[in-house]
N, C-alpha and C positions, 0 to 999 in steps of 0.2 A: 538635426538629430531628427529623425523622422520617431513618431509615438506608434507603440507597441498597442494596439487597441485588444488583442486578445486577453490580456493580462486586465482589463478594466471591468469595474464591476457596472451596472447599469446607470447609478447616481454619476460616477467617475465618466462613463460615456455622454451622459447629460451636461456635465462639466466641461467635457471637451470641446461638444457642437456648439456651445453657449461663446466660448473662447475663441472659435474661428467665425463665429458669427451667424452661427446656423441654426435653424429651431430643433429645441431637445428632443422633439417626436424623433428627430431622425436618430436617436440613441435606440430608441425600442427597434429600430428597423433594421441594424447594423448588428446590435446584438444578436436578433435573431437569423442574421445571416449566417454571421460565425459560427453560432455555437449550435441552432438547429440544423442547419443547411448545411456546414459544415464549409462555409466559402470563405475562402483566402484573397480571393481579386476583388476589389471595387466593382471591375467594371461586369462584373457578371451580378452585379447587387440591380435589379431590375426595374427596383420601384424607387430609385434614386436616378437625379437626372445626370446626362452627360458631364455638367458642368461641377456636380457635386463628384461626381465618379474621380473628375479626373484631378479637384481638388483635394480629395483624399488621397490621392495615390502621390503628390507631391507633399504632403503633411505628416501622413500616419502608414501603418504595414499591420499585416495580418499575420505574426512572425514565431512561426511553433520550432522548438526543438529539430534540429538535422537527425533523421534517420541515418545511420553509418551501418550496421547491421542488422538483419532478421533471420530470424530461423524458426522452421517448425518442428516440433517435436514427433516422433513416431506416436505419441498416445494426445495428438492435437492441439497442446499447448502451444503457443507463441513467444518468443522471446525478441524483443527490441534493442537494442544499444542506441541511447541517443549522446550526441555532442550539444551540450549546452556551451561551448565557446574556453575560451582559454587552456585546452585538452583536458575538460573536464570530459567526463563520460558518466551516464546514468544508464540503467533499465529499467523498463519496465515489463511484467508480462499478464499475456490474455489466458487463462485457463477459461475453455469453452468444456460444458456439460450437459446436454441433453437441452432444454430451452433457455438454460443460463449461461450467462459469459459473466467471467469476472475478472476485471482487472487489477493488477497488483500496481502502485503505483508508488514513485520515489518521492523524496520530501527532500534527499539530501545529496551534496556528491560527498559519499563514504559515511562515518559514523563516528561521534566521539562518544557513543555510551559504549565501545568493545565489547560487548558480552562476547565470553568468551567460545560458542559455538557456532557464530555467524561470522562467516568470511567477509561481510562488509565492512566490518568494524578492524579487523586486521587488515583494510585497506588505509586506515586512518581517515581524518576530516579533512575537506577542502570547502565548502561554502555550502551555504544555504540554498535551493532554487526559488527563483522567485513565483510569481502566482500564474505567471505566462508558462512557467516551463512545468508547473505541477497540472495546471487544466490543460496544457498541450498534450499531455500524453495522452489522458483521454479523446482531445477533439482528435489524433491521429488515429488510437484504435479505431474511433468511430467514423472515420475517414478509411482505415482498412477494409472495414466492415458493410461500407456503403453499397446500396442497389444504383447500380447504375441509372434505372428508370425511375427511382424515387429517391431522391437525395437526403428525403428529409426519413428514411429507414434508419432505427437505431437499432444496432445488436447486443451492445454493451448493457446487460443489466444490474451488475453489483461493481462498485468500488470498493476496494480495503486498500486505506495508507500504509501499506506493511510491507513496500520495498525497501529499495536503499533510504536509511537514517533512518533518526528517532523526528517523526512529525510534532511531537510536542516541544521542539526545540528549536522549530520552524514555524511559531504559534502563529501570527498574520497572516502571511502566505498559504500556511494550509487550509485553516479556519476558513480563509477568502474561499480558496478555491473549492473547499465542500459545501461553501453556501452559493455559491455558482452551480454547482454538481445536480444540487436540488434544486434550483430556480424552474420555475417551471417554463418561463421565457428562453430559460438556454436547455439541460440535460433534461430536466425532471425527476429525477429518481428518488425513490423513497427516500427517509431518514432512517429507515430499516436496511436501506440498499447501499447504503454510504458508512465503509467504517475506519474506524480510527485505532489502531494497533500502536501503544504505549508501553515500554519498558518500566514506567511507573514514577512518573515525575509530580511527585505530589501537589503541591501548588497549581501547575497547568492544568492539572484532571480539575482541581474547582475552578478554575478561571475558563476551563472549556466550557461548562457548564451554565454559564452566563451568557457564551454566543451560541451554542447549537445543544439538540438533543440527537443527536447522529449517534449510529452502536458505537460503544465504548469494548475494546479487547483486550486484556492485559496477558502480558507478556510476562509469565507466573514462573514457570519451569523447573520449580524448588518450594519444596515443605515446610522449609522455616530456613531462617536468616544467616546460619552458620555456610548451609549449603548455598544458597541464593547468592550470597559476599561474592562466592568464588564464580558465579556464573554469570551474572547478571549484575555489574561493579557497581552501578548506580543505589544498589540495594544498600549499601552500606553510608549512603545519604539519605534515602527514602527507605525503611524497613518495611517486611511487610504487612505486620498492623496497619503502619499510617496508611500503606497504599490501600488496603483493601477497605479500609473503614471512608477515606478517598473517594474509593469506586462505589462504596454503597450511598453516600451521599450523591455523588451523579445520578444513580440510578433515582434515587428517589426524586430528584429535581427536576426527572424527566417526564414524572407523574403518572409514569405507567407499569403494567406488569412484565415487564420486559428484564430478561436475565440475560447479564454478564458474561459472555464468552471468557477464558480463562486458556488461555494457550501454554503447553507443557508438554515441550522437545523432551523426548525422551532418550537419554544417552546410556549406552549397554555402562551397566557397574558404577554408575553417577548418581541416578535420579530414577533409576528403573525398579527398585524392590520392591515387595510388597509390602514392606514397614513405611517407604515411601507414601504408598498409593493410601495406607492407613492415615498416616500424617495428614497426607493432603486432604482427604474426608474430614477429619476434625476441624481444619483451618478453614474450611468454608462454609461449614453449617450458619454462619450469620450473612452470607452472601449470598441473594437467588443469583445460582450461574448455570451455565454449563460448561461441560469441560470438552475442549479440544485437543487431543494428545496427536503429536506431530513426531513420526521416529528421528530421530537424525539424520541429516543430510549429508554424506562426505563431501570435503572440499581438499584439494591438496594444500596440505599443511597442519593439519587437523590430526591429533592425535585422537578424537573420539572417533566411536564406532556404533553405529545402528545396531539397538539391539533385535533379538531373532523375533519373528512373528509371536511366538509361542510365549516368549517377555511379555510382549504388548499386547496382548490378548488379556493375558493374565491381570496387567495392569488394569488395563480397561475392566473385565470383570468382577476386579476389588471398588474401583468407585461405582459401578450401576448397583451393587451391593448394598451400599450405603446411600441409596438412591438419587445420584446424581446422574443427568442424562448425559453418556459420554461417547465421542464418535473419534475415530481414527483418522488422521486427514491421509488420502491417498497421495502419496508421492506421485506428483506430474512435473514432467519438464527435464526430468532428469540427465538426460542423453543430453540435454542442451544446456545444462549446467544452471538451471532456469528456477529449480525447488525453492525449496524455504530454508532462507539460509546459505543460500549459492551466490547471491547477485554480487559481482563486484567489479561492473562498472569497466569491462576491458574486453577486448575484441582481440583475440588470439586465433593463430591461422590454424588450418586444418590439423596438422600434425600434432600440435602442443592440444588442442580440444580433444582430438583421439586419445594423447597420452591422459588427461585429465580425465577422462569416459572411463578408462582401463583401471586406472585408479582406485575411480569411484568402486568401479563393480569389483574388483578384487577383496577390497575394503568389506561390501555386501555379503559377499560371497564368504568369508573370513567370519562371518557373526548370527550365520544360520543357527546354528545350536550353540545351545549355552554349556 
């Protein structure tokens, strides 16, 4: 069976080349061809001899997930559905904005955390993605935006581990992929441009601080344990105070003045009252943070509704009044079911997708006023 070099760190590549009686420096050449130049064919690696190219073709491969569906939103967002074998599908989303392009990457097929407002969790959990399947998503996105005259041109500026799955439950593969994203010999992204979003697995947040200082985002969504237990079931095991203390330890260990981003999905009549905003303001006083408000994105089968824009703005102003940097995430890619919380790893025919968009639109229309 051929070895897939896509998911190998540089040290692993060195070991591989030594095992096939080749010089270790070849690993750096191949590593750069794959990740900096987006090359998947050994025959295109021009600084390798023909003999080595042939040898590698017999023993190894550069295998990325198979793109089986891709769709562009009217707002410029792009979604891919990828096959990772055995009938398992995952989704990734690219969100372009001026000079920035943010890629939202999946870490699992499905999700076991089962947050009540997320379509992914309703699909159940199949398996973790391996490192090649995670970094392969960035490879595919880079390839899609490649300048044919200059194959080293890079378009993805930010990566967020916010797609399907809970990243910390796939710890080794996710942190390995993040390391590769930030490696100057690979994708060279800044630690501030690679973000991991977690629902709050406290021991793994502490473990994370031992291997990386990338940006950390907390999916909070509630100002107290009673409500968060309903929305984010993992809270029953790791309550809010424990989560915030772990987050504070992570930030302190990073040794800089960064602020943690708190994600807060606003659900009409559930967690969007001014009292909720007041309680959230008190809760976060001891944690340097900025707050990203996300109006709920409807999906088929959910009874939740999106708050009116007036209600969202009132929540934002209440937080700002208490001194918090607060932003409202613009909903992107909703017409192709690519918005936050809508990823399900599924390819529907056009008739079904038209029905889904209609259902989502009707839900939004019904919540425009309070």
